[in-house]
NUMIBA-987191 format. One line per 3 residues: for each residue x, y, z of N, C-alpha, C, CB. Coordinates in steps of 0.05 Angstrom, whole numbers, plus 5000, padded with zeros to 4 digits. Glycine has a CB too. Example, Ala and Ser with C-alpha at 12.3 -4.5 7.8 and 13.67 -1.06 7.14 Angstrom:
<rs>
5264 4886 5156 5246 4910 5156 5264 4934 5156 5226 4911 5181; 5257 4955 5142 5273 4979 5143 5258 5001 5157 5282 4988 5114
</rs>
This chain:
<rs>
5017 4976 5000 5000 5000 5000 5017 5025 5000 4981 5000 5024; 5030 5031 4977 5047 5055 4976 5031 5080 4972 5068 5052 4955; 5009 5078 4957 4993 5101 4951 4964 5095 4959 4994 5109 4920
4953 5111 4977 4927 5106 4988 4907 5126 4975 4926 5110 5019; 4886 5114 4963 4866 5130 4949 4841 5133 4967 4858 5117 4922; 4823 5151 4959 4799 5155 4975 4783 5130 4979 4782 5177 4962
4782 5113 4958 4766 5088 4960 4778 5069 4981 4765 5074 4933; 4804 5070 4986 4817 5052 5005 4808 5058 5034 4847 5054 5004; 4798 5082 5038 4790 5091 5065 4766 5076 5076 4785 5120 5066
4750 5064 5058 4727 5048 5067 4737 5025 5085 4711 5037 5043; 4758 5011 5075 4769 4988 5090 4785 4998 5114 4786 4971 5073; 4800 5019 5111 4816 5030 5133 4798 5039 5156 4834 5053 5124
4776 5051 5150 4757 5061 5171 4746 5037 5187 4735 5077 5158; 4739 5015 5173 4728 4992 5188 4750 4980 5205 4718 4971 5168; 4774 4976 5194 4796 4965 5209 4804 4982 5233 4820 4961 5192
4804 5009 5229 4811 5026 5251 4790 5027 5273 4816 5054 5241; 4765 5022 5265 4743 5020 5285 4747 4995 5302 4716 5019 5272; 4757 4973 5290 4764 4949 5306 4786 4955 5326 4772 4926 5287
4808 4967 5317 4831 4972 5334 4826 4996 5353 4856 4976 5318; 4805 5011 5347 4797 5032 5366 4785 5022 5391 4777 5050 5352; 4780 4996 5393 4769 4983 5417 4747 4999 5431 4792 4978 5437
4728 5008 5414 4705 5023 5424 4709 5053 5425 4698 5013 5451; 4733 5063 5421 4738 5092 5423 4752 5103 5398 4756 5098 5447; 4766 5125 5402 4780 5137 5379 4762 5155 5362 4791 5116 5362
4737 5157 5369 4718 5174 5353 4706 5158 5331 4733 5198 5342; 4683 5168 5321 4668 5154 5300 4685 5153 5275 4641 5168 5295; 4692 5130 5265 4709 5128 5241 4695 5139 5216 4718 5100 5236
4668 5139 5216 4653 5148 5193 4659 5178 5188 4623 5144 5197; 4661 5193 5209 4666 5222 5207 4694 5227 5195 4663 5236 5235; 4714 5213 5207 4741 5216 5197 4744 5207 5168 4760 5201 5214
4730 5186 5161 4731 5176 5133 4720 5196 5114 4715 5150 5131; 4698 5209 5120 4686 5229 5102 4705 5253 5099 4659 5238 5113; 4717 5262 5121 4735 5285 5119 4759 5278 5101 4745 5293 5147
4770 5254 5105 4794 5246 5090 4787 5242 5061 4806 5221 5102; 4764 5229 5055 4756 5225 5028 4752 5251 5013 4731 5208 5027; 4739 5270 5026 4735 5296 5013 4762 5309 5006 4718 5314 5031
4780 5308 5025 4807 5320 5021 4821 5306 4998 4823 5320 5046; 4820 5280 4998 4835 5265 4978 4822 5267 4950 4836 5236 4986; 4796 5271 4949 4783 5275 4923 4791 5302 4911 4752 5274 4926
4796 5322 4929 4804 5348 4920 4834 5352 4915 4795 5369 4940; 4850 5337 4931 4879 5342 4931 4896 5317 4923 4888 5351 4957; 4883 5295 4920 4898 5271 4910 4904 5251 4932 4923 5280 4898
4915 5228 4924 4920 5206 4943 4943 5213 4961 4927 5180 4928; 4948 5196 4981 4968 5200 5001 4989 5177 4999 4956 5201 5030; 5014 5185 5001 5036 5165 5001 5039 5154 5029 5062 5177 4990
5037 5128 5032 5041 5115 5057 5069 5103 5057 5020 5093 5062; 5086 5112 5076 5114 5104 5075 5122 5088 5100 5132 5129 5073; 5142 5072 5096 5153 5056 5118 5169 5074 5137 5171 5033 5107
5170 5069 5163 5185 5086 5181 5215 5088 5173 5183 5075 5209; 5226 5067 5160 5254 5068 5153 5260 5089 5132 5262 5041 5142; 5239 5099 5118 5244 5119 5097 5247 5147 5108 5220 5119 5078
5244 5151 5134 5247 5177 5147 5276 5181 5156 5227 5180 5171; 5288 5204 5151 5315 5210 5160 5316 5213 5190 5325 5234 5146; 5339 5207 5202 5341 5208 5231 5334 5236 5242 5370 5201 5239
5340 5257 5227 5335 5284 5237 5310 5297 5227 5359 5302 5231; 5295 5282 5210 5270 5293 5199 5249 5295 5221 5260 5275 5176; 5232 5316 5219 5211 5320 5238 5185 5305 5229 5205 5350 5241
5175 5288 5247 5150 5273 5243 5130 5283 5264 5155 5242 5245; 5106 5289 5255 5086 5300 5273 5060 5284 5271 5081 5330 5268; 5051 5271 5292 5024 5260 5292 5003 5282 5295 5020 5240 5315
4980 5279 5281 4957 5297 5284 4933 5280 5292 4952 5313 5258; 4915 5293 5307 4893 5277 5319 4870 5296 5327 4902 5261 5343; 4847 5284 5332 4825 5298 5345 4822 5287 5373 4798 5294 5328
4818 5304 5392 4816 5296 5420 4790 5305 5432 4840 5307 5436; 4781 5289 5452 4756 5296 5466 4738 5272 5470 4741 5318 5451; 4716 5277 5483 4697 5255 5488 4684 5247 5461 4675 5264 5508
4684 5221 5455 4672 5212 5429 4643 5220 5426 4674 5183 5427; 4628 5222 5449 4600 5231 5447 4598 5259 5436 4587 5230 5475; 4617 5276 5443 4617 5304 5432 4624 5303 5403 4637 5321 5448
4643 5286 5395 4652 5285 5367 4629 5276 5348 4675 5266 5365; 4609 5263 5359 4586 5255 5342 4571 5280 5332 4568 5237 5356; 4571 5301 5348 4556 5325 5342 4573 5348 5333 4539 5333 5366
4598 5348 5340 4616 5370 5334 4636 5361 5312 4632 5380 5359; 4627 5362 5287 4642 5352 5265 4667 5370 5261 4626 5351 5240; 4689 5357 5253 4713 5371 5249 4717 5381 5220 4736 5354 5256
4740 5393 5215 4746 5402 5188 4776 5401 5185 4735 5431 5183; 4785 5396 5160 4813 5393 5154 4828 5419 5160 4817 5385 5125; 4816 5442 5155 4829 5467 5160 4839 5469 5189 4810 5490 5154
4824 5459 5208 4832 5461 5236 4856 5443 5241 4809 5453 5254; 4857 5419 5228 4880 5401 5231 4905 5415 5221 4875 5375 5215; 4903 5428 5197 4926 5441 5186 4935 5465 5203 4919 5451 5157
4916 5479 5215 4922 5502 5232 4938 5493 5256 4897 5516 5241; 4930 5470 5268 4945 5459 5291 4974 5452 5283 4931 5434 5302; 4977 5439 5260 5004 5432 5251 5021 5457 5246 5002 5415 5225
5010 5477 5233 5025 5501 5227 5033 5515 5253 5009 5520 5209; 5016 5515 5273 5022 5528 5298 5045 5513 5312 4998 5528 5317; 5045 5486 5310 5067 5470 5322 5093 5475 5308 5060 5441 5322
5092 5475 5281 5116 5480 5265 5128 5508 5272 5110 5478 5235; 5111 5528 5275 5120 5555 5282 5134 5555 5309 5097 5575 5281; 5122 5540 5328 5134 5538 5355 5161 5525 5354 5115 5523 5374
5164 5504 5338 5189 5489 5337 5209 5503 5319 5184 5460 5327; 5200 5516 5298 5218 5530 5280 5227 5514 5256 5241 5538 5295; 5213 5492 5250 5219 5477 5225 5195 5462 5217 5243 5459 5229
5193 5455 5191 5170 5441 5180 5171 5411 5184 5166 5448 5151; 5147 5399 5185 5145 5370 5186 5152 5358 5159 5117 5361 5195; 5167 5336 5159 5173 5321 5135 5153 5299 5130 5201 5310 5136
5138 5291 5151 5118 5270 5148 5098 5273 5171 5131 5242 5147; 5074 5262 5167 5054 5261 5188 5050 5232 5196 5027 5273 5178; 5036 5229 5219 5032 5202 5229 5006 5202 5245 5056 5193 5246
4994 5178 5249 4971 5175 5267 4981 5171 5295 4954 5151 5258; 4970 5185 5314 4977 5181 5342 4967 5153 5351 4965 5203 5360; 4943 5145 5342 4932 5119 5349 4919 5107 5325 4911 5122 5372
4920 5081 5323 4906 5067 5301 4879 5059 5311 4923 5042 5291; 4861 5079 5313 4835 5074 5324 4815 5096 5316 4836 5072 5354; 4792 5088 5307 4771 5107 5301 4779 5128 5281 4761 5120 5326
4769 5152 5285 4774 5173 5265 4803 5182 5266 4756 5197 5270; 4818 5176 5287 4846 5185 5289 4864 5168 5271 4855 5184 5317; 4854 5148 5258 4869 5134 5237 4864 5147 5210 4861 5105 5236
4842 5161 5207 4836 5172 5181 4840 5203 5179 4807 5166 5174; 4837 5217 5202 4842 5246 5203 4869 5253 5191 4840 5256 5231; 4891 5239 5197 4917 5247 5186 4918 5246 5155 4938 5229 5197
4901 5228 5143 4900 5228 5114 4890 5254 5103 4882 5205 5105; 4872 5267 5117 4862 5293 5108 4884 5313 5105 4840 5304 5127; 4899 5317 5127 4921 5336 5127 4943 5328 5107 4932 5340 5155
4950 5303 5106 4971 5293 5089 4964 5299 5060 4976 5264 5093; 4939 5295 5052 4931 5301 5025 4932 5330 5018 4902 5290 5020; 4921 5347 5036 4920 5376 5031 4949 5387 5029 4905 5390 5053
4967 5377 5047 4994 5389 5048 5014 5374 5031 5003 5388 5077; 5005 5353 5017 5023 5337 5000 5046 5325 5016 5033 5354 4977; 5040 5316 5040 5061 5304 5057 5056 5274 5059 5060 5316 5086
5077 5258 5061 5074 5229 5065 5064 5223 5093 5100 5214 5060; 5051 5199 5096 5041 5190 5122 5056 5165 5129 5010 5185 5121; 5067 5164 5153 5082 5141 5163 5063 5118 5169 5100 5148 5187
5070 5094 5160 5054 5071 5165 5059 5060 5193 5059 5049 5144; 5049 5074 5213 5054 5068 5241 5036 5085 5259 5084 5073 5248; 5036 5078 5285 5023 5095 5305 5037 5091 5331 4992 5089 5307
5029 5104 5352 5043 5103 5377 5030 5085 5398 5047 5130 5389; 5009 5070 5390 4994 5054 5410 4988 5025 5400 4969 5067 5417; 4982 5022 5375 4972 4996 5365 4943 4992 5372 4989 4974 5376
4929 5012 5381 4901 5012 5389 4894 5041 5395 4896 4993 5414; 4872 5046 5409 4866 5073 5419 4866 5073 5449 4838 5083 5408; 4876 5095 5461 4875 5099 5490 4864 5126 5495 4904 5095 5503
4852 5131 5519 4839 5156 5524 4856 5180 5532 4818 5152 5544; 4882 5175 5541 4897 5197 5552 4924 5201 5537 4903 5191 5581; 4933 5226 5536 4956 5233 5519 4981 5219 5526 4960 5263 5521
4986 5214 5552 5011 5201 5560 5011 5171 5554 5015 5205 5590; 4989 5160 5545 4987 5131 5540 4997 5123 5512 4959 5122 5544; 5023 5127 5508 5036 5121 5483 5062 5106 5488 5040 5146 5466
5071 5092 5468 5098 5080 5470 5119 5101 5469 5102 5060 5447; 5112 5124 5458 5131 5147 5459 5137 5155 5487 5120 5170 5443; 5117 5156 5505 5122 5162 5533 5142 5142 5545 5096 5162 5548
5138 5117 5540 5156 5096 5551 5184 5100 5540 5145 5068 5544; 5186 5111 5515 5213 5115 5503 5225 5142 5511 5211 5114 5473; 5211 5157 5528 5222 5182 5538 5217 5206 5519 5250 5179 5543
5199 5203 5501 5193 5225 5482 5171 5243 5493 5184 5214 5454; 5175 5269 5493 5155 5288 5503 5132 5291 5484 5169 5315 5509; 5109 5293 5495 5085 5299 5478 5085 5328 5469 5059 5292 5493
5100 5345 5483 5100 5374 5479 5123 5382 5461 5101 5388 5505; 5120 5406 5449 5097 5424 5450 5073 5412 5435 5103 5451 5439; 5049 5418 5445 5024 5410 5433 5010 5435 5424 5006 5393 5453
5000 5434 5399 4983 5455 5389 4954 5445 5387 4993 5465 5361; 4936 5460 5399 4907 5453 5399 4892 5475 5384 4896 5450 5428; 4873 5467 5368 4856 5486 5354 4827 5477 5356 4864 5489 5324
4809 5497 5352 4780 5490 5351 4768 5504 5327 4766 5499 5377; 4742 5499 5323 4728 5509 5299 4724 5539 5300 4701 5496 5297; 4728 5551 5323 4725 5580 5326 4751 5595 5317 4718 5588 5355
4773 5581 5314 4798 5594 5307 4817 5597 5330 4792 5620 5295; 4809 5588 5354 4827 5590 5377 4851 5571 5373 4812 5583 5403; 4874 5579 5382 4898 5563 5382 4910 5564 5410 4919 5573 5361
4916 5540 5421 4928 5538 5448 4953 5522 5445 4908 5525 5469; 4976 5532 5456 5001 5517 5456 5006 5508 5485 5024 5535 5446; 5012 5483 5488 5017 5470 5514 5046 5461 5515 4997 5447 5519
5060 5471 5535 5087 5461 5542 5086 5452 5571 5109 5483 5538; 5087 5426 5575 5084 5414 5602 5110 5401 5611 5061 5394 5603; 5112 5397 5637 5137 5385 5648 5140 5356 5642 5138 5389 5678
5117 5342 5638 5118 5314 5629 5092 5308 5615 5123 5295 5653; 5089 5283 5605 5066 5276 5589 5040 5273 5606 5071 5251 5574; 5043 5266 5631 5019 5265 5648 5008 5293 5653 5026 5251 5675
5026 5312 5657 5016 5340 5660 5005 5350 5634 5039 5358 5670; 5016 5342 5612 5005 5350 5586 4976 5340 5583 5022 5338 5562; 4970 5316 5592 4943 5306 5591 4925 5323 5608 4942 5277 5601
4933 5330 5632 4916 5347 5650 4910 5374 5638 4929 5350 5677; 4931 5387 5627 4927 5414 5616 4911 5413 5590 4954 5426 5610; 4916 5394 5573 4900 5391 5548 4871 5386 5555 4912 5369 5530
4866 5368 5574 4838 5361 5580 4823 5385 5591 4838 5338 5601; 4837 5401 5607 4824 5426 5617 4817 5445 5594 4842 5439 5637; 4836 5449 5576 4832 5468 5554 4811 5458 5534 4858 5472 5539
4810 5432 5528 4791 5423 5508 4762 5423 5520 4798 5394 5499; 4760 5422 5546 4734 5425 5559 4723 5453 5553 4735 5420 5589; 4740 5473 5555 4732 5501 5548 4727 5504 5518 4754 5521 5557
4739 5487 5502 4736 5488 5473 4710 5473 5464 4760 5476 5459; 4694 5465 5483 4669 5452 5476 4671 5421 5477 4661 5460 5449; 4692 5411 5489 4693 5382 5493 4709 5367 5471 4666 5371 5494
4718 5381 5450 4734 5368 5429 4751 5389 5416 4715 5355 5409; 4774 5380 5405 4792 5397 5391 4810 5381 5372 4810 5414 5411; 4824 5395 5355 4845 5382 5339 4872 5388 5351 4844 5392 5309
4891 5369 5347 4917 5372 5359 4939 5363 5339 4919 5356 5385; 4962 5377 5342 4987 5367 5331 5005 5363 5356 5000 5387 5310; 5016 5340 5359 5030 5333 5384 5052 5313 5379 5010 5322 5404
5067 5307 5400 5088 5287 5399 5108 5292 5376 5076 5259 5396; 5117 5316 5372 5137 5321 5351 5162 5304 5356 5144 5351 5348; 5170 5289 5336 5193 5270 5339 5212 5272 5316 5182 5241 5342
5237 5267 5321 5256 5262 5300 5251 5234 5289 5286 5265 5309; 5261 5229 5265 5258 5202 5254 5270 5181 5272 5271 5201 5227; 5293 5187 5284 5306 5168 5302 5288 5162 5327 5333 5178 5311
5277 5183 5338 5259 5180 5361 5234 5164 5353 5251 5207 5373; 5223 5171 5330 5199 5157 5321 5202 5127 5319 5191 5169 5294; 5225 5118 5309 5229 5090 5305 5231 5074 5331 5254 5085 5288
5236 5088 5353 5236 5075 5380 5209 5076 5394 5257 5089 5398; 5189 5089 5381 5165 5096 5396 5139 5088 5382 5165 5125 5399; 5140 5068 5364 5117 5063 5347 5110 5034 5345 5122 5074 5319
5086 5029 5335 5078 5003 5325 5079 5005 5295 5049 4995 5335; 5098 4991 5283 5102 4992 5254 5079 4978 5239 5129 4980 5246; 5072 4989 5216 5054 4976 5198 5025 4976 5207 5062 4948 5193
5018 4992 5227 4991 4990 5238 4969 5000 5220 4990 5006 5264; 4976 5020 5203 4956 5030 5184 4950 5008 5163 4965 5056 5170; 4971 4995 5153 4967 4973 5134 4951 4950 5147 4994 4962 5124
4957 4945 5173 4942 4924 5187 4912 4931 5189 4953 4920 5215; 4906 4957 5195 4878 4965 5196 4865 4961 5169 4876 4995 5204; 4879 4968 5147 4868 4965 5120 4863 4935 5114 4888 4977 5099
4882 4918 5121 4878 4889 5116 4855 4878 5132 4904 4874 5123; 4852 4887 5156 4830 4878 5173 4803 4887 5161 4832 4889 5202; 4801 4912 5153 4777 4922 5140 4771 4908 5114 4778 4951 5136
4792 4902 5099 4788 4888 5073 4778 4860 5078 4814 4888 5057; 4788 4846 5098 4779 4819 5105 4750 4820 5112 4796 4807 5128; 4741 4841 5127 4713 4843 5135 4696 4848 5110 4709 4867 5154
4705 4865 5091 4690 4869 5067 4687 4844 5050 4703 4891 5050; 4708 4829 5048 4708 4804 5032 4690 4783 5045 4736 4793 5029; 4690 4782 5072 4672 4763 5086 4643 4770 5080 4678 4763 5116
4637 4795 5081 4609 4804 5076 4601 4797 5047 4605 4834 5081; 4618 4803 5028 4611 4798 5000 4609 4768 4994 4632 4811 4982; 4624 4751 5008 4623 4722 5004 4603 4709 5022 4651 4710 5008
4588 4724 5038 4569 4714 5057 4581 4695 5077 4546 4700 5042; 4606 4701 5085 4619 4686 5106 4614 4700 5133 4650 4683 5100; 4621 4686 5154 4617 4697 5181 4637 4719 5186 4619 4675 5203
4628 4745 5187 4647 4767 5191 4660 4767 5218 4633 4793 5186; 4645 4758 5239 4656 4758 5266 4679 4738 5267 4635 4751 5287; 4675 4714 5256 4696 4694 5256 4720 4703 5240 4686 4667 5245
4715 4718 5218 4736 4728 5201 4753 4748 5216 4724 4741 5176; 4740 4766 5231 4755 4786 5246 4771 4774 5269 4736 4808 5257; 4760 4753 5281 4775 4738 5301 4801 4727 5289 4758 4715 5313
4798 4716 5265 4821 4704 5252 4843 4725 5244 4813 4689 5227; 4835 4747 5232 4855 4766 5222 4867 4782 5244 4842 4784 5201; 4854 4785 5267 4865 4801 5289 4879 4783 5310 4843 4817 5302
4876 4757 5308 4886 4740 5329 4869 4741 5354 4914 4747 5335; 4844 4749 5351 4827 4753 5374 4811 4728 5382 4808 4775 5369; 4797 4730 5404 4780 4708 5413 4752 4719 5419 4792 4694 5438
4731 4703 5415 4704 4711 5422 4700 4708 5452 4683 4694 5406; 4695 4730 5465 4692 4730 5495 4663 4726 5503 4702 4756 5506; 4644 4737 5488 4616 4737 5496 4599 4745 5472 4612 4756 5521
4575 4734 5472 4555 4743 5452 4529 4749 5467 4550 4721 5430; 4518 4772 5463 4494 4779 5478 4480 4803 5468 4501 4783 5506; 4457 4809 5481 4442 4833 5474 4446 4854 5495 4411 4826 5472
4451 4879 5486 4455 4901 5505 4428 4907 5518 4467 4927 5490; 4428 4905 5545 4402 4910 5559 4403 4935 5576 4396 4886 5577; 4427 4947 5579 4428 4972 5594 4455 4986 5588 4426 4967 5625
4453 5012 5585 4478 5029 5581 4477 5052 5600 4480 5038 5551; 4498 5056 5615 4501 5080 5632 4524 5095 5621 4505 5072 5663; 4519 5120 5613 4540 5136 5600 4539 5165 5611 4536 5136 5569
4563 5177 5616 4563 5204 5626 4589 5218 5615 4562 5205 5657; 4587 5244 5612 4610 5260 5605 4623 5269 5631 4603 5285 5587; 4649 5264 5634 4663 5269 5659 4692 5277 5653 4662 5245 5678
4699 5302 5658 4727 5311 5654 4737 5308 5626 4744 5295 5672; 4720 5312 5606 4729 5309 5579 4729 5281 5568 4756 5321 5576; 4718 5262 5584 4716 5234 5575 4687 5226 5575 4733 5216 5594
4682 5205 5559 4657 5191 5561 4661 5166 5577 4645 5184 5532; 4650 5165 5601 4653 5142 5619 4627 5127 5622 4665 5151 5646; 4629 5101 5628 4604 5087 5633 4607 5057 5631 4583 5096 5614
4584 5043 5630 4583 5014 5628 4561 5006 5609 4579 5002 5656; 4565 4982 5598 4544 4969 5582 4540 4941 5592 4552 4969 5551; 4514 4934 5598 4508 4908 5608 4495 4891 5586 4489 4910 5633
4504 4866 5584 4495 4848 5563 4482 4823 5575 4518 4840 5544; 4460 4814 5562 4448 4789 5569 4456 4769 5547 4417 4791 5571; 4466 4746 5556 4478 4726 5538 4459 4714 5518 4490 4705 5553
4470 4708 5494 4455 4695 5473 4471 4670 5464 4451 4714 5448; 4456 4652 5451 4469 4627 5440 4484 4612 5462 4488 4635 5417; 4509 4607 5458 4525 4592 5478 4527 4606 5504 4552 4586 5467
4522 4632 5505 4525 4648 5529 4497 4654 5542 4539 4674 5524; 4477 4641 5533 4450 4644 5543 4449 4638 5573 4430 4627 5528; 4436 4655 5588 4435 4652 5617 4456 4666 5632 4436 4623 5624
4476 4678 5618 4498 4693 5630 4495 4722 5625 4525 4682 5621; 4509 4739 5640 4510 4767 5635 4539 4776 5633 4494 4783 5657; 4543 4798 5619 4570 4810 5618 4568 4839 5623 4583 4804 5590
4589 4851 5633 4591 4879 5638 4616 4890 5625 4590 4886 5669; 4612 4911 5608 4635 4925 5596 4637 4952 5608 4630 4926 5565; 4661 4959 5616 4666 4986 5628 4684 5001 5608 4680 4983 5656
4678 5027 5605 4693 5043 5586 4700 5071 5596 4678 5045 5560; 4722 5082 5587 4729 5110 5588 4738 5117 5560 4752 5115 5611; 4719 5127 5544 4722 5129 5515 4725 5101 5503 4747 5147 5508
4746 5086 5510 4751 5059 5500 4740 5039 5521 4780 5054 5494; 4734 5015 5511 4727 4993 5529 4752 4984 5543 4714 4969 5513; 4751 4983 5570 4775 4977 5586 4773 4951 5602 4779 5000 5605
4748 4942 5607 4745 4918 5623 4720 4903 5614 4742 4926 5654; 4722 4877 5613 4700 4859 5606 4698 4837 5628 4703 4847 5578; 4674 4835 5640 4670 4816 5662 4645 4800 5657 4669 4830 5689
4644 4776 5668 4620 4759 5666 4619 4741 5690 4619 4743 5640; 4597 4744 5706 4593 4727 5729 4615 4729 5749 4591 4698 5721; 4626 4753 5752 4648 4758 5771 4675 4750 5761 4642 4743 5796
4676 4740 5736 4702 4731 5724 4711 4753 5705 4699 4704 5710; 4737 4757 5704 4749 4776 5685 4752 4762 5658 4777 4786 5695; 4741 4774 5637 4744 4764 5610 4767 4776 5595 4718 4768 5594
4771 4802 5599 4793 4817 5587 4796 4844 5600 4789 4820 5556; 4820 4855 5598 4824 4882 5609 4845 4897 5592 4832 4881 5638; 4845 4923 5595 4866 4939 5584 4893 4930 5594 4861 4969 5590
4914 4929 5578 4917 4941 5551 4908 4923 5528 4944 4948 5547; 4898 4899 5533 4887 4883 5511 4862 4897 5500 4880 4854 5520; 4855 4891 5475 4834 4905 5462 4807 4891 5466 4840 4907 5432
4787 4906 5474 4760 4895 5477 4743 4908 5456 4748 4901 5506; 4732 4892 5438 4718 4903 5414 4690 4892 5413 4734 4895 5389; 4671 4909 5408 4643 4900 5404 4636 4902 5374 4623 4917 5421
4624 4880 5364 4617 4878 5336 4587 4871 5335 4633 4857 5321; 4574 4882 5314 4546 4873 5309 4547 4843 5304 4534 4888 5284; 4530 4828 5318 4531 4799 5318 4526 4788 5290 4511 4788 5338
4510 4802 5274 4503 4792 5247 4522 4802 5226 4475 4800 5240; 4528 4828 5226 4544 4840 5205 4573 4842 5211 4533 4868 5199; 4581 4840 5236 4609 4843 5244 4619 4871 5244 4626 4827 5226
4601 4891 5239 4609 4919 5239 4616 4928 5267 4587 4936 5227; 4640 4941 5271 4647 4950 5298 4627 4970 5309 4675 4962 5297; 4622 4968 5335 4604 4987 5349 4621 5001 5370 4580 4971 5362
4622 5028 5368 4637 5043 5388 4622 5046 5414 4644 5071 5376; 4635 5055 5435 4623 5057 5461 4600 5077 5460 4643 5065 5482; 4603 5099 5445 4581 5119 5444 4558 5110 5427 4592 5145 5433
4562 5089 5410 4540 5078 5394 4525 5056 5408 4551 5068 5367; 4536 5046 5429 4523 5024 5444 4495 5033 5454 4541 5014 5467; 4475 5017 5450 4448 5024 5459 4432 4998 5463 4434 5042 5438
4410 5002 5478 4393 4979 5485 4383 4965 5459 4368 4989 5501; 4384 4938 5460 4374 4922 5439 4394 4912 5419 4353 4937 5425; 4417 4924 5417 4437 4915 5398 4447 4887 5406 4461 4935 5397
4449 4870 5387 4460 4843 5391 4490 4844 5383 4444 4821 5374; 4507 4838 5401 4536 4842 5396 4553 4818 5403 4546 4867 5411; 4575 4816 5389 4597 4798 5396 4619 4814 5409 4607 4782 5371
4630 4804 5431 4652 4818 5444 4677 4802 5439 4646 4821 5475; 4696 4815 5426 4722 4802 5420 4744 4813 5439 4730 4808 5391; 4762 4796 5445 4787 4803 5460 4810 4799 5441 4790 4787 5486
4826 4820 5437 4849 4818 5419 4874 4825 5435 4846 4838 5395; 4895 4808 5433 4920 4813 5447 4932 4840 5438 4940 4790 5444; 4941 4856 5457 4956 4880 5451 4984 4874 5442 4956 4899 5476
4998 4893 5432 5026 4889 5424 5042 4884 5449 5037 4914 5408; 5064 4869 5446 5079 4860 5469 5090 4883 5486 5102 4842 5460; 5095 4906 5473 5107 4928 5488 5089 4938 5511 5112 4951 5469
5063 4932 5509 5045 4941 5530 5043 4922 5554 5017 4945 5519; 5058 4900 5553 5056 4880 5574 5080 4881 5594 5054 4853 5562; 5097 4901 5592 5119 4904 5611 5108 4918 5636 5142 4921 5599
5122 4915 5659 5113 4928 5684 5109 4958 5681 5132 4923 5706; 5128 4972 5667 5126 5001 5663 5102 5008 5647 5152 5012 5650; 5096 4992 5626 5073 4997 5609 5047 4993 5624 5075 4980 5584
5046 4972 5640 5021 4966 5655 5016 4987 5676 5023 4939 5668; 5037 4999 5686 5034 5022 5705 5021 5045 5691 5061 5030 5717; 5026 5048 5665 5016 5070 5649 4987 5065 5639 5034 5075 5625
4981 5040 5630 4956 5035 5617 4941 5010 5627 4961 5031 5587; 4951 4998 5648 4938 4974 5659 4913 4980 5675 4957 4959 5676; 4899 4960 5684 4874 4964 5699 4877 4982 5723 4863 4938 5708
4899 4981 5737 4902 4997 5761 4902 5027 5756 4928 4989 5775; 4912 5035 5733 4913 5064 5727 4885 5075 5726 4927 5069 5700; 4866 5059 5717 4838 5068 5714 4821 5063 5739 4825 5055 5690
4834 5053 5760 4819 5049 5785 4807 5022 5789 4798 5069 5787; 4813 5003 5770 4802 4976 5773 4821 4959 5791 4799 4962 5745; 4809 4941 5806 4825 4925 5825 4836 4899 5812 4808 4918 5849
4827 4893 5788 4836 4868 5775 4865 4870 5767 4819 4862 5750; 4880 4849 5773 4907 4847 5763 4906 4840 5733 4924 4826 5779; 4924 4851 5717 4924 4845 5688 4933 4816 5683 4942 4864 5673
4918 4803 5666 4926 4777 5655 4920 4778 5625 4911 4753 5669; 4938 4767 5609 4934 4768 5580 4908 4754 5572 4957 4754 5565; 4895 4766 5552 4868 4756 5544 4869 4727 5535 4856 4774 5523
4891 4719 5522 4892 4692 5513 4894 4672 5536 4916 4688 5493; 4907 4680 5558 4907 4663 5582 4880 4661 5595 4928 4673 5602; 4866 4684 5597 4839 4684 5608 4820 4666 5592 4828 4712 5610
4823 4667 5565 4806 4651 5548 4810 4621 5554 4812 4657 5518; 4834 4613 5559 4840 4585 5566 4827 4576 5592 4870 4580 5567; 4825 4595 5611 4812 4589 5637 4782 4583 5634 4817 4611 5656
4770 4596 5613 4741 4594 5611 4732 4578 5587 4729 4622 5609
</rs>
């Protein structure tokens, strides 16, 4: 996939919704923005991380905020570009390439918008291998790369520059500012040299999202089981199948937090499951047993079509399959679990890999 066209974004959006693990924003919105930009300005070159010079500047661009707000507050490519230009002005040199901060939801497709308009290449990588709700939750943080300076923009034309002492403080300051911006904003963040970038990424994640979405499209066209297909291509396991019978959702501190309760269907009939989320699904439980937890990916799919369902789209009556997908190995170290494990979010469960939990049950 050296050259990405507007038509390729159909598959990329589906795949990124899978790896968004319920968060990352509605991929449909990001897909439309990117397709419009690419129809007007041309396709985007997707490059391998090795093609970036050691001293070249690479900048991830993203949309931040509660996904519930993003459903109603649509973005625009102009705001993405404004954030990038503000960051470049602060640093004093231009970006040689753009990148996705996370391979999840609209933040996998938003960078295509800016890359097309600016005629910049996009690195085939991200800093998470999934979506996470907080700025410090990146492999770049573990590699000692600062998220700052960060440039934030909104649809009103406001620009905020954030320079924080560390990435956890960057999260706190950004979350405060984006609340004043209406709950969502665009950002250019994590400016990295090519050498820093190669220590801080999940390589090939955009291509993996595209392959995952393409496999889903092919399964649908061949009338094959799309849920089984997504389990196969992601290395995931089916954790639970059920009907959503209750959703509790609230906006809190710039996040969408809550739970979704499921009543079991088919082989899971008579059982219940509880999914907890903070933008992304973070914990899956059934009958007092842990099914999966962050940093592994918890994904909800329409039981019939296999289409990913985000946390803000979850509603009463939907019949869903819950998948557990192993995270990349870098998230399973003690330092990484301190950053993104269950304990960080206030859960008392000790982390165990989803594939080990599946064997227990």
